[in-house]
PDB file of N, CA, C and O in Angstrom:
ATOM      1  N   MET A   1      45.621 -11.822  -2.588  1.00  0.00           N
ATOM      2  CA  MET A   1      45.565 -12.218  -3.621  1.00  0.00           C
ATOM      3  C   MET A   1      44.519 -13.846  -3.682  1.00  0.00           C
ATOM      4  O   MET A   1      43.493 -14.040  -4.334  1.00  0.00           O
ATOM      5  N   ALA A   2      45.111 -14.619  -2.935  1.00  0.00           N
ATOM      6  CA  ALA A   2      44.285 -15.453  -2.191  1.00  0.00           C
ATOM      7  C   ALA A   2      43.229 -15.513  -1.795  1.00  0.00           C
ATOM      8  O   ALA A   2      42.197 -16.012  -2.243  1.00  0.00           O
ATOM      9  N   THR A   3      43.565 -14.777  -0.562  1.00  0.00           N
ATOM     10  CA  THR A   3      42.138 -14.585  -0.478  1.00  0.00           C
ATOM     11  C   THR A   3      41.614 -13.673  -0.809  1.00  0.00           C
ATOM     12  O   THR A   3      41.043 -13.173   0.159  1.00  0.00           O
ATOM     13  N   ARG A   4      41.484 -13.187  -1.590  1.00  0.00           N
ATOM     14  CA  ARG A   4      40.069 -12.543  -2.584  1.00  0.00           C
ATOM     15  C   ARG A   4      39.699 -13.179  -3.670  1.00  0.00           C
ATOM     16  O   ARG A   4      38.745 -12.850  -4.374  1.00  0.00           O
ATOM     17  N   GLU A   5      40.589 -14.317  -3.896  1.00  0.00           N
ATOM     18  CA  GLU A   5      39.854 -15.790  -4.568  1.00  0.00           C
ATOM     19  C   GLU A   5      39.099 -17.038  -3.942  1.00  0.00           C
ATOM     20  O   GLU A   5      38.423 -17.962  -4.394  1.00  0.00           O
ATOM     21  N   LYS A   6      39.403 -16.752  -3.059  1.00  0.00           N
ATOM     22  CA  LYS A   6      38.573 -17.609  -2.026  1.00  0.00           C
ATOM     23  C   LYS A   6      37.121 -16.783  -1.933  1.00  0.00           C
ATOM     24  O   LYS A   6      35.978 -17.056  -2.302  1.00  0.00           O
ATOM     25  N   ASN A   7      37.666 -15.758  -1.329  1.00  0.00           N
ATOM     26  CA  ASN A   7      35.961 -14.897  -1.067  1.00  0.00           C
ATOM     27  C   ASN A   7      35.287 -14.866  -2.219  1.00  0.00           C
ATOM     28  O   ASN A   7      34.067 -15.015  -2.146  1.00  0.00           O
ATOM     29  N   MET A   8      35.823 -14.695  -3.353  1.00  0.00           N
ATOM     30  CA  MET A   8      35.035 -14.656  -4.381  1.00  0.00           C
ATOM     31  C   MET A   8      34.169 -16.116  -4.830  1.00  0.00           C
ATOM     32  O   MET A   8      33.026 -16.184  -5.281  1.00  0.00           O
ATOM     33  N   TRP A   9      35.086 -17.186  -4.553  1.00  0.00           N
ATOM     34  CA  TRP A   9      34.399 -18.281  -4.750  1.00  0.00           C
ATOM     35  C   TRP A   9      33.140 -19.143  -3.356  1.00  0.00           C
ATOM     36  O   TRP A   9      32.275 -20.017  -3.295  1.00  0.00           O
ATOM     37  N   VAL A  10      33.923 -18.027  -2.376  1.00  0.00           N
ATOM     38  CA  VAL A  10      32.667 -18.187  -0.948  1.00  0.00           C
ATOM     39  C   VAL A  10      31.436 -17.476  -1.549  1.00  0.00           C
ATOM     40  O   VAL A  10      30.336 -17.763  -1.077  1.00  0.00           O
ATOM     41  N   LEU A  11      31.511 -16.681  -2.429  1.00  0.00           N
ATOM     42  CA  LEU A  11      30.226 -15.755  -2.704  1.00  0.00           C
ATOM     43  C   LEU A  11      29.851 -16.576  -3.872  1.00  0.00           C
ATOM     44  O   LEU A  11      28.629 -16.726  -3.856  1.00  0.00           O
ATOM     45  N   LEU A  12      30.315 -17.080  -4.726  1.00  0.00           N
ATOM     46  CA  LEU A  12      29.556 -17.105  -5.949  1.00  0.00           C
ATOM     47  C   LEU A  12      29.124 -18.675  -5.258  1.00  0.00           C
ATOM     48  O   LEU A  12      28.278 -19.102  -6.043  1.00  0.00           O
ATOM     49  N   ILE A  13      29.302 -19.616  -4.262  1.00  0.00           N
ATOM     50  CA  ILE A  13      28.860 -20.814  -3.743  1.00  0.00           C
ATOM     51  C   ILE A  13      27.712 -19.651  -2.922  1.00  0.00           C
ATOM     52  O   ILE A  13      27.308 -19.223  -4.003  1.00  0.00           O
ATOM     53  N   PHE A  14      27.230 -19.166  -2.316  1.00  0.00           N
ATOM     54  CA  PHE A  14      26.285 -18.576  -1.743  1.00  0.00           C
ATOM     55  C   PHE A  14      25.605 -17.972  -2.741  1.00  0.00           C
ATOM     56  O   PHE A  14      24.392 -18.089  -2.919  1.00  0.00           O
ATOM     57  N   LEU A  15      26.218 -17.440  -3.286  1.00  0.00           N
ATOM     58  CA  LEU A  15      24.814 -16.823  -4.702  1.00  0.00           C
ATOM     59  C   LEU A  15      23.902 -17.993  -5.635  1.00  0.00           C
ATOM     60  O   LEU A  15      22.817 -18.050  -6.215  1.00  0.00           O
ATOM     61  N   LEU A  16      25.706 -19.316  -5.233  1.00  0.00           N
ATOM     62  CA  LEU A  16      23.857 -20.086  -5.846  1.00  0.00           C
ATOM     63  C   LEU A  16      23.400 -20.982  -5.211  1.00  0.00           C
ATOM     64  O   LEU A  16      22.794 -21.818  -5.882  1.00  0.00           O
ATOM     65  N   ALA A  17      23.470 -21.208  -3.734  1.00  0.00           N
ATOM     66  CA  ALA A  17      22.892 -21.547  -2.745  1.00  0.00           C
ATOM     67  C   ALA A  17      21.532 -20.846  -2.293  1.00  0.00           C
ATOM     68  O   ALA A  17      20.580 -21.431  -1.776  1.00  0.00           O
ATOM     69  N   GLY A  18      21.613 -19.544  -2.570  1.00  0.00           N
ATOM     70  CA  GLY A  18      20.185 -18.409  -2.350  1.00  0.00           C
ATOM     71  C   GLY A  18      19.836 -19.339  -3.234  1.00  0.00           C
ATOM     72  O   GLY A  18      19.317 -20.361  -2.785  1.00  0.00           O
ATOM     73  N   LEU A  19      20.047 -19.202  -4.771  1.00  0.00           N
ATOM     74  CA  LEU A  19      19.167 -18.755  -6.080  1.00  0.00           C
ATOM     75  C   LEU A  19      18.462 -20.274  -5.638  1.00  0.00           C
ATOM     76  O   LEU A  19      17.236 -20.186  -5.569  1.00  0.00           O
ATOM     77  N   VAL A  20      19.021 -21.678  -5.319  1.00  0.00           N
ATOM     78  CA  VAL A  20      18.844 -22.774  -5.807  1.00  0.00           C
ATOM     79  C   VAL A  20      17.416 -23.091  -4.797  1.00  0.00           C
ATOM     80  O   VAL A  20      16.340 -23.565  -5.160  1.00  0.00           O
ATOM     81  N   VAL A  21      17.881 -22.601  -3.282  1.00  0.00           N
ATOM     82  CA  VAL A  21      16.710 -22.531  -2.149  1.00  0.00           C
ATOM     83  C   VAL A  21      15.473 -21.845  -2.550  1.00  0.00           C
ATOM     84  O   VAL A  21      14.287 -22.153  -2.668  1.00  0.00           O
ATOM     85  N   GLY A  22      16.263 -20.706  -2.729  1.00  0.00           N
ATOM     86  CA  GLY A  22      15.337 -19.243  -3.159  1.00  0.00           C
ATOM     87  C   GLY A  22      13.932 -20.244  -4.647  1.00  0.00           C
ATOM     88  O   GLY A  22      12.729 -20.013  -4.530  1.00  0.00           O
ATOM     89  N   GLY A  23      14.191 -20.730  -5.227  1.00  0.00           N
ATOM     90  CA  GLY A  23      13.863 -21.230  -6.630  1.00  0.00           C
ATOM     91  C   GLY A  23      13.330 -22.643  -5.552  1.00  0.00           C
ATOM     92  O   GLY A  23      12.178 -22.722  -5.978  1.00  0.00           O
ATOM     93  N   LEU A  24      13.387 -23.333  -4.886  1.00  0.00           N
ATOM     94  CA  LEU A  24      12.163 -24.190  -3.970  1.00  0.00           C
ATOM     95  C   LEU A  24      11.613 -23.459  -3.414  1.00  0.00           C
ATOM     96  O   LEU A  24      10.410 -23.702  -3.512  1.00  0.00           O
ATOM     97  N   LEU A  25      11.802 -22.647  -2.848  1.00  0.00           N
ATOM     98  CA  LEU A  25      10.761 -22.287  -2.263  1.00  0.00           C
ATOM     99  C   LEU A  25       9.821 -21.303  -2.927  1.00  0.00           C
ATOM    100  O   LEU A  25       8.716 -21.153  -2.406  1.00  0.00           O
ATOM    101  N   GLY A  26      10.099 -20.675  -3.917  1.00  0.00           N
ATOM    102  CA  GLY A  26       9.040 -20.486  -4.863  1.00  0.00           C
ATOM    103  C   GLY A  26       8.438 -21.427  -5.351  1.00  0.00           C
ATOM    104  O   GLY A  26       7.377 -21.392  -4.728  1.00  0.00           O
ATOM    105  N   LYS A  27       8.375 -22.263  -6.049  1.00  0.00           N
ATOM    106  CA  LYS A  27       8.010 -23.765  -6.724  1.00  0.00           C
ATOM    107  C   LYS A  27       6.590 -24.159  -5.650  1.00  0.00           C
ATOM    108  O   LYS A  27       5.410 -24.118  -5.998  1.00  0.00           O
ATOM    109  N   LEU A  28       7.278 -24.643  -3.889  1.00  0.00           N
ATOM    110  CA  LEU A  28       6.827 -24.589  -2.867  1.00  0.00           C
ATOM    111  C   LEU A  28       5.740 -23.193  -2.934  1.00  0.00           C
ATOM    112  O   LEU A  28       4.587 -23.622  -2.980  1.00  0.00           O
ATOM    113  N   ALA A  29       5.763 -22.204  -2.945  1.00  0.00           N
ATOM    114  CA  ALA A  29       4.744 -21.563  -2.204  1.00  0.00           C
ATOM    115  C   ALA A  29       3.579 -21.138  -3.530  1.00  0.00           C
ATOM    116  O   ALA A  29       2.492 -20.559  -3.526  1.00  0.00           O
ATOM    117  N   SER A  30       4.375 -21.709  -4.536  1.00  0.00           N
ATOM    118  CA  SER A  30       3.584 -21.933  -5.663  1.00  0.00           C
ATOM    119  C   SER A  30       1.456 -22.501  -5.097  1.00  0.00           C
ATOM    120  O   SER A  30       0.314 -22.140  -5.379  1.00  0.00           O
ATOM    121  N   GLU A  31       2.088 -23.440  -4.291  1.00  0.00           N
ATOM    122  CA  GLU A  31       0.857 -23.994  -3.704  1.00  0.00           C
ATOM    123  C   GLU A  31       0.083 -23.749  -2.667  1.00  0.00           C
ATOM    124  O   GLU A  31      -0.930 -24.383  -2.373  1.00  0.00           O
ATOM    125  N   VAL A  32       0.789 -22.319  -1.773  1.00  0.00           N
ATOM    126  CA  VAL A  32      -0.097 -21.621  -1.232  1.00  0.00           C
ATOM    127  C   VAL A  32      -1.813 -20.379  -1.925  1.00  0.00           C
ATOM    128  O   VAL A  32      -1.967 -20.011  -3.089  1.00  0.00           O
ATOM    129  N   SER A  33      -2.288 -20.219  -1.330  1.00  0.00           N
ATOM    130  CA  SER A  33      -3.098 -18.787  -2.332  1.00  0.00           C
ATOM    131  C   SER A  33      -2.187 -17.695  -2.375  1.00  0.00           C
ATOM    132  O   SER A  33      -1.895 -17.096  -3.410  1.00  0.00           O
ATOM    133  N   TRP A  34      -1.664 -17.399  -1.049  1.00  0.00           N
ATOM    134  CA  TRP A  34      -1.597 -15.860  -0.355  1.00  0.00           C
ATOM    135  C   TRP A  34      -0.184 -15.719  -0.743  1.00  0.00           C
ATOM    136  O   TRP A  34       0.319 -14.625  -0.995  1.00  0.00           O
ATOM    137  N   LEU A  35       0.566 -17.041  -0.796  1.00  0.00           N
ATOM    138  CA  LEU A  35       1.931 -16.831  -1.760  1.00  0.00           C
ATOM    139  C   LEU A  35       2.546 -16.908  -2.868  1.00  0.00           C
ATOM    140  O   LEU A  35       3.739 -17.100  -3.100  1.00  0.00           O
ATOM    141  N   TRP A  36       1.347 -16.691  -3.800  1.00  0.00           N
ATOM    142  CA  TRP A  36       1.228 -17.047  -5.625  1.00  0.00           C
ATOM    143  C   TRP A  36       2.585 -16.240  -5.952  1.00  0.00           C
ATOM    144  O   TRP A  36       3.459 -16.761  -6.645  1.00  0.00           O
ATOM    145  N   TRP A  37       2.742 -14.713  -5.324  1.00  0.00           N
ATOM    146  CA  TRP A  37       3.980 -13.943  -5.775  1.00  0.00           C
ATOM    147  C   TRP A  37       4.675 -13.947  -5.835  1.00  0.00           C
ATOM    148  O   TRP A  37       5.388 -13.161  -6.459  1.00  0.00           O
ATOM    149  N   LEU A  38       5.205 -15.639  -4.680  1.00  0.00           N
ATOM    150  CA  LEU A  38       6.879 -15.552  -4.813  1.00  0.00           C
ATOM    151  C   LEU A  38       7.062 -16.754  -6.073  1.00  0.00           C
ATOM    152  O   LEU A  38       8.197 -16.933  -6.516  1.00  0.00           O
ATOM    153  N   SER A  39       6.101 -17.424  -6.531  1.00  0.00           N
ATOM    154  CA  SER A  39       6.562 -17.966  -7.585  1.00  0.00           C
ATOM    155  C   SER A  39       6.463 -17.190  -8.994  1.00  0.00           C
ATOM    156  O   SER A  39       6.828 -17.709 -10.049  1.00  0.00           O
ATOM    157  N   TYR A  40       6.140 -16.404  -8.934  1.00  0.00           N
ATOM    158  CA  TYR A  40       6.270 -15.444  -9.982  1.00  0.00           C
ATOM    159  C   TYR A  40       7.531 -15.197 -11.121  1.00  0.00           C
ATOM    160  O   TYR A  40       8.496 -14.511 -10.784  1.00  0.00           O
ATOM    161  N   GLY A  41       7.483 -15.604 -12.045  1.00  0.00           N
ATOM    162  CA  GLY A  41       9.055 -15.240 -12.763  1.00  0.00           C
ATOM    163  C   GLY A  41       9.444 -15.901 -14.279  1.00  0.00           C
ATOM    164  O   GLY A  41       8.684 -16.741 -14.761  1.00  0.00           O
ATOM    165  N   GLN A  42      10.554 -15.518 -14.935  1.00  0.00           N
ATOM    166  CA  GLN A  42      10.242 -16.137 -15.986  1.00  0.00           C
ATOM    167  C   GLN A  42      11.384 -17.261 -16.354  1.00  0.00           C
ATOM    168  O   GLN A  42      12.185 -17.676 -15.517  1.00  0.00           O
ATOM    169  N   SER A  43      11.369 -17.450 -16.952  1.00  0.00           N
ATOM    170  CA  SER A  43      12.357 -18.767 -17.745  1.00  0.00           C
ATOM    171  C   SER A  43      12.607 -18.559 -19.359  1.00  0.00           C
ATOM    172  O   SER A  43      11.802 -18.541 -20.291  1.00  0.00           O
ATOM    173  N   PHE A  44      14.167 -18.396 -19.323  1.00  0.00           N
ATOM    174  CA  PHE A  44      14.730 -18.192 -19.969  1.00  0.00           C
ATOM    175  C   PHE A  44      16.278 -19.338 -20.323  1.00  0.00           C
ATOM    176  O   PHE A  44      17.063 -19.833 -19.515  1.00  0.00           O
ATOM    177  N   GLY A  45      16.225 -19.471 -22.330  1.00  0.00           N
ATOM    178  CA  GLY A  45      17.202 -20.581 -22.515  1.00  0.00           C
ATOM    179  C   GLY A  45      16.954 -21.257 -23.816  1.00  0.00           C
ATOM    180  O   GLY A  45      16.154 -20.856 -24.662  1.00  0.00           O
ATOM    181  N   LEU A  46      17.759 -22.394 -23.917  1.00  0.00           N
ATOM    182  CA  LEU A  46      17.317 -23.337 -24.872  1.00  0.00           C
ATOM    183  C   LEU A  46      16.183 -24.223 -24.709  1.00  0.00           C
ATOM    184  O   LEU A  46      16.260 -25.407 -24.381  1.00  0.00           O
ATOM    185  N   ASP A  47      14.844 -23.402 -25.025  1.00  0.00           N
ATOM    186  CA  ASP A  47      14.215 -24.937 -24.828  1.00  0.00           C
ATOM    187  C   ASP A  47      13.938 -26.210 -25.666  1.00  0.00           C
ATOM    188  O   ASP A  47      13.296 -27.210 -25.344  1.00  0.00           O
ATOM    189  N   ASN A  48      14.772 -25.837 -27.163  1.00  0.00           N
ATOM    190  CA  ASN A  48      15.281 -27.196 -27.683  1.00  0.00           C
ATOM    191  C   ASN A  48      16.450 -27.063 -27.962  1.00  0.00           C
ATOM    192  O   ASN A  48      16.964 -26.177 -28.645  1.00  0.00           O
ATOM    193  N   PRO A  49      17.107 -28.260 -27.257  1.00  0.00           N
ATOM    194  CA  PRO A  49      18.387 -28.383 -27.253  1.00  0.00           C
ATOM    195  C   PRO A  49      19.244 -28.239 -28.827  1.00  0.00           C
ATOM    196  O   PRO A  49      18.880 -28.232 -30.003  1.00  0.00           O
ATOM    197  N   ILE A  50      20.252 -28.158 -28.278  1.00  0.00           N
ATOM    198  CA  ILE A  50      21.217 -28.573 -29.951  1.00  0.00           C
ATOM    199  C   ILE A  50      21.940 -29.718 -29.532  1.00  0.00           C
ATOM    200  O   ILE A  50      22.521 -29.951 -28.472  1.00  0.00           O
ATOM    201  N   VAL A  51      21.794 -30.392 -30.565  1.00  0.00           N
ATOM    202  CA  VAL A  51      22.438 -31.574 -30.597  1.00  0.00           C
ATOM    203  C   VAL A  51      23.536 -31.528 -31.705  1.00  0.00           C
ATOM    204  O   VAL A  51      23.347 -31.182 -32.872  1.00  0.00           O
ATOM    205  N   LEU A  52      24.653 -31.913 -31.180  1.00  0.00           N
ATOM    206  CA  LEU A  52      26.034 -32.488 -32.173  1.00  0.00           C
ATOM    207  C   LEU A  52      26.248 -34.327 -32.044  1.00  0.00           C
ATOM    208  O   LEU A  52      26.459 -35.126 -31.132  1.00  0.00           O
ATOM    209  N   ASP A  53      26.019 -34.396 -33.751  1.00  0.00           N
ATOM    210  CA  ASP A  53      25.932 -35.951 -33.296  1.00  0.00           C
ATOM    211  C   ASP A  53      27.413 -35.864 -34.677  1.00  0.00           C
ATOM    212  O   ASP A  53      27.554 -35.293 -35.759  1.00  0.00           O
ATOM    213  N   LEU A  54      28.203 -36.738 -33.860  1.00  0.00           N
ATOM    214  CA  LEU A  54      29.719 -37.301 -34.724  1.00  0.00           C
ATOM    215  C   LEU A  54      29.758 -38.924 -35.175  1.00  0.00           C
ATOM    216  O   LEU A  54      30.760 -39.620 -35.341  1.00  0.00           O
ATOM    217  N   ASN A  55      28.318 -39.308 -35.323  1.00  0.00           N
ATOM    218  CA  ASN A  55      28.747 -40.962 -35.631  1.00  0.00           C
ATOM    219  C   ASN A  55      28.917 -41.863 -34.271  1.00  0.00           C
ATOM    220  O   ASN A  55      28.291 -42.801 -33.777  1.00  0.00           O
ATOM    221  N   VAL A  56      29.659 -41.379 -34.044  1.00  0.00           N
ATOM    222  CA  VAL A  56      30.425 -42.236 -33.212  1.00  0.00           C
ATOM    223  C   VAL A  56      29.535 -41.975 -31.717  1.00  0.00           C
ATOM    224  O   VAL A  56      28.911 -42.806 -31.058  1.00  0.00           O
ATOM    225  N   LEU A  57      29.768 -40.248 -31.420  1.00  0.00           N
ATOM    226  CA  LEU A  57      29.261 -40.012 -30.226  1.00  0.00           C
ATOM    227  C   LEU A  57      28.546 -38.934 -30.511  1.00  0.00           C
ATOM    228  O   LEU A  57      28.703 -38.199 -31.486  1.00  0.00           O
ATOM    229  N   LYS A  58      27.458 -38.799 -29.339  1.00  0.00           N
ATOM    230  CA  LYS A  58      26.337 -37.778 -29.865  1.00  0.00           C
ATOM    231  C   LYS A  58      25.752 -37.270 -28.649  1.00  0.00           C
ATOM    232  O   LYS A  58      25.038 -37.855 -27.835  1.00  0.00           O
ATOM    233  N   LEU A  59      26.523 -35.102 -28.676  1.00  0.00           N
ATOM    234  CA  LEU A  59      26.625 -34.284 -27.383  1.00  0.00           C
ATOM    235  C   LEU A  59      25.069 -34.138 -27.338  1.00  0.00           C
ATOM    236  O   LEU A  59      24.356 -34.854 -28.040  1.00  0.00           O
ATOM    237  N   THR A  60      24.648 -33.353 -26.640  1.00  0.00           N
ATOM    238  CA  THR A  60      23.589 -32.418 -26.466  1.00  0.00           C
ATOM    239  C   THR A  60      23.881 -31.369 -25.171  1.00  0.00           C
ATOM    240  O   THR A  60      24.462 -31.785 -24.169  1.00  0.00           O
ATOM    241  N   PHE A  61      23.547 -30.344 -25.257  1.00  0.00           N
ATOM    242  CA  PHE A  61      24.042 -28.987 -24.805  1.00  0.00           C
ATOM    243  C   PHE A  61      22.236 -28.568 -25.018  1.00  0.00           C
ATOM    244  O   PHE A  61      21.625 -28.859 -26.047  1.00  0.00           O
ATOM    245  N   GLY A  62      21.636 -27.887 -23.892  1.00  0.00           N
ATOM    246  CA  GLY A  62      20.993 -27.388 -23.865  1.00  0.00           C
ATOM    247  C   GLY A  62      20.852 -27.004 -22.371  1.00  0.00           C
ATOM    248  O   GLY A  62      21.163 -27.947 -21.644  1.00  0.00           O
ATOM    249  N   ILE A  63      20.442 -25.801 -21.654  1.00  0.00           N
ATOM    250  CA  ILE A  63      20.063 -24.949 -20.436  1.00  0.00           C
ATOM    251  C   ILE A  63      19.031 -23.707 -20.607  1.00  0.00           C
ATOM    252  O   ILE A  63      18.813 -22.814 -21.426  1.00  0.00           O
ATOM    253  N   VAL A  64      18.474 -24.204 -19.253  1.00  0.00           N
ATOM    254  CA  VAL A  64      17.360 -23.325 -19.033  1.00  0.00           C
ATOM    255  C   VAL A  64      17.108 -22.433 -17.941  1.00  0.00           C
ATOM    256  O   VAL A  64      16.594 -23.237 -17.163  1.00  0.00           O
ATOM    257  N   PHE A  65      17.107 -21.307 -17.319  1.00  0.00           N
ATOM    258  CA  PHE A  65      17.381 -20.853 -16.149  1.00  0.00           C
ATOM    259  C   PHE A  65      15.420 -21.010 -15.520  1.00  0.00           C
ATOM    260  O   PHE A  65      14.621 -21.170 -16.442  1.00  0.00           O
ATOM    261  N   ASN A  66      15.023 -20.975 -14.563  1.00  0.00           N
ATOM    262  CA  ASN A  66      14.130 -20.429 -14.161  1.00  0.00           C
ATOM    263  C   ASN A  66      13.928 -19.584 -13.271  1.00  0.00           C
ATOM    264  O   ASN A  66      13.758 -20.137 -12.184  1.00  0.00           O
ATOM    265  N   ILE A  67      13.845 -18.108 -13.214  1.00  0.00           N
ATOM    266  CA  ILE A  67      14.149 -17.009 -12.425  1.00  0.00           C
ATOM    267  C   ILE A  67      13.020 -16.663 -11.650  1.00  0.00           C
ATOM    268  O   ILE A  67      12.017 -16.368 -12.300  1.00  0.00           O
ATOM    269  N   ASN A  68      12.930 -16.624 -10.243  1.00  0.00           N
ATOM    270  CA  ASN A  68      11.596 -15.781  -9.547  1.00  0.00           C
ATOM    271  C   ASN A  68      11.614 -15.545  -8.435  1.00  0.00           C
ATOM    272  O   ASN A  68      12.517 -15.977  -7.718  1.00  0.00           O
ATOM    273  N   VAL A  69      10.662 -14.821  -7.989  1.00  0.00           N
ATOM    274  CA  VAL A  69      10.876 -13.792  -6.733  1.00  0.00           C
ATOM    275  C   VAL A  69      11.618 -14.362  -6.085  1.00  0.00           C
ATOM    276  O   VAL A  69      12.660 -13.770  -5.805  1.00  0.00           O
ATOM    277  N   ALA A  70      11.382 -15.961  -5.485  1.00  0.00           N
ATOM    278  CA  ALA A  70      11.429 -16.072  -4.531  1.00  0.00           C
ATOM    279  C   ALA A  70      12.977 -16.423  -4.368  1.00  0.00           C
ATOM    280  O   ALA A  70      13.516 -16.631  -3.281  1.00  0.00           O
ATOM    281  N   SER A  71      13.603 -16.459  -5.587  1.00  0.00           N
ATOM    282  CA  SER A  71      15.127 -16.638  -6.154  1.00  0.00           C
ATOM    283  C   SER A  71      15.885 -15.528  -5.977  1.00  0.00           C
ATOM    284  O   SER A  71      16.812 -15.603  -5.170  1.00  0.00           O
ATOM    285  N   ILE A  72      15.655 -14.333  -6.665  1.00  0.00           N
ATOM    286  CA  ILE A  72      15.756 -13.079  -6.717  1.00  0.00           C
ATOM    287  C   ILE A  72      16.086 -12.442  -4.773  1.00  0.00           C
ATOM    288  O   ILE A  72      17.106 -11.862  -4.402  1.00  0.00           O
ATOM    289  N   ILE A  73      15.297 -12.678  -4.197  1.00  0.00           N
ATOM    290  CA  ILE A  73      15.120 -12.681  -3.057  1.00  0.00           C
ATOM    291  C   ILE A  73      16.137 -13.253  -1.755  1.00  0.00           C
ATOM    292  O   ILE A  73      16.541 -12.773  -0.696  1.00  0.00           O
ATOM    293  N   GLY A  74      16.354 -15.030  -2.747  1.00  0.00           N
ATOM    294  CA  GLY A  74      16.988 -15.992  -2.187  1.00  0.00           C
ATOM    295  C   GLY A  74      19.094 -15.585  -2.251  1.00  0.00           C
ATOM    296  O   GLY A  74      19.969 -15.952  -1.467  1.00  0.00           O
ATOM    297  N   MET A  75      19.201 -14.695  -3.568  1.00  0.00           N
ATOM    298  CA  MET A  75      20.239 -13.684  -3.591  1.00  0.00           C
ATOM    299  C   MET A  75      20.686 -13.125  -3.273  1.00  0.00           C
ATOM    300  O   MET A  75      21.914 -13.035  -3.270  1.00  0.00           O
ATOM    301  N   ILE A  76      19.886 -12.425  -2.817  1.00  0.00           N
ATOM    302  CA  ILE A  76      19.691 -11.272  -1.461  1.00  0.00           C
ATOM    303  C   ILE A  76      20.156 -11.432  -0.783  1.00  0.00           C
ATOM    304  O   ILE A  76      21.314 -11.132  -0.495  1.00  0.00           O
ATOM    305  N   LEU A  77      19.232 -12.095  -0.168  1.00  0.00           N
ATOM    306  CA  LEU A  77      20.041 -12.579   1.331  1.00  0.00           C
ATOM    307  C   LEU A  77      21.107 -13.509   1.495  1.00  0.00           C
ATOM    308  O   LEU A  77      21.568 -13.702   2.620  1.00  0.00           O
ATOM    309  N   ALA A  78      21.579 -14.148   0.424  1.00  0.00           N
ATOM    310  CA  ALA A  78      23.196 -14.410   0.224  1.00  0.00           C
ATOM    311  C   ALA A  78      24.407 -13.715   0.316  1.00  0.00           C
ATOM    312  O   ALA A  78      25.593 -13.881   0.603  1.00  0.00           O
ATOM    313  N   ILE A  79      23.369 -12.615  -0.157  1.00  0.00           N
ATOM    314  CA  ILE A  79      24.638 -11.582  -0.167  1.00  0.00           C
ATOM    315  C   ILE A  79      24.945 -10.852   0.741  1.00  0.00           C
ATOM    316  O   ILE A  79      26.056 -10.327   0.816  1.00  0.00           O
ATOM    317  N   PHE A  80      23.588 -10.615   1.978  1.00  0.00           N
ATOM    318  CA  PHE A  80      24.150 -10.314   3.190  1.00  0.00           C
ATOM    319  C   PHE A  80      24.489 -11.082   3.908  1.00  0.00           C
ATOM    320  O   PHE A  80      25.121 -10.755   4.913  1.00  0.00           O
ATOM    321  N   ILE A  81      24.212 -12.229   3.658  1.00  0.00           N
ATOM    322  CA  ILE A  81      25.041 -12.874   4.941  1.00  0.00           C
ATOM    323  C   ILE A  81      26.429 -13.278   4.482  1.00  0.00           C
ATOM    324  O   ILE A  81      27.235 -13.888   5.184  1.00  0.00           O
ATOM    325  N   TYR A  82      26.652 -12.829   3.080  1.00  0.00           N
ATOM    326  CA  TYR A  82      28.230 -13.187   3.223  1.00  0.00           C
ATOM    327  C   TYR A  82      28.487 -11.945   3.372  1.00  0.00           C
ATOM    328  O   TYR A  82      29.563 -11.703   3.919  1.00  0.00           O
ATOM    329  N   ARG A  83      27.750 -10.937   3.017  1.00  0.00           N
ATOM    330  CA  ARG A  83      28.725  -9.572   3.786  1.00  0.00           C
ATOM    331  C   ARG A  83      29.215  -9.140   5.480  1.00  0.00           C
ATOM    332  O   ARG A  83      30.062  -8.387   5.960  1.00  0.00           O
ATOM    333  N   LYS A  84      28.199 -10.047   6.017  1.00  0.00           N
ATOM    334  CA  LYS A  84      27.897 -10.122   7.730  1.00  0.00           C
ATOM    335  C   LYS A  84      29.186 -11.145   8.181  1.00  0.00           C
ATOM    336  O   LYS A  84      29.839 -11.027   9.218  1.00  0.00           O
ATOM    337  N   ILE A  85      29.389 -12.252   7.055  1.00  0.00           N
ATOM    338  CA  ILE A  85      30.548 -13.063   7.592  1.00  0.00           C
ATOM    339  C   ILE A  85      31.857 -12.783   7.596  1.00  0.00           C
ATOM    340  O   ILE A  85      32.657 -13.581   8.086  1.00  0.00           O
TER     341      ILE A  85
END
């Protein structure tokens, strides 16, 4: 049981790393004319954050996901590398 939970954490870390590295590569690829398609993607989330004002404490909640083709490729590569390990 412990090894399966550990494997799930490793998979989650691999997926997150693939998402971040792919997103960074997609952002860099937008500068190159023949790699524009890697930066093609969609953004979704809360554009205007939710603010909770408790008069003593002010909390702001907001999250935005920027998914592009390179980040999807990065996640697929992360799953492939995880299966090989």
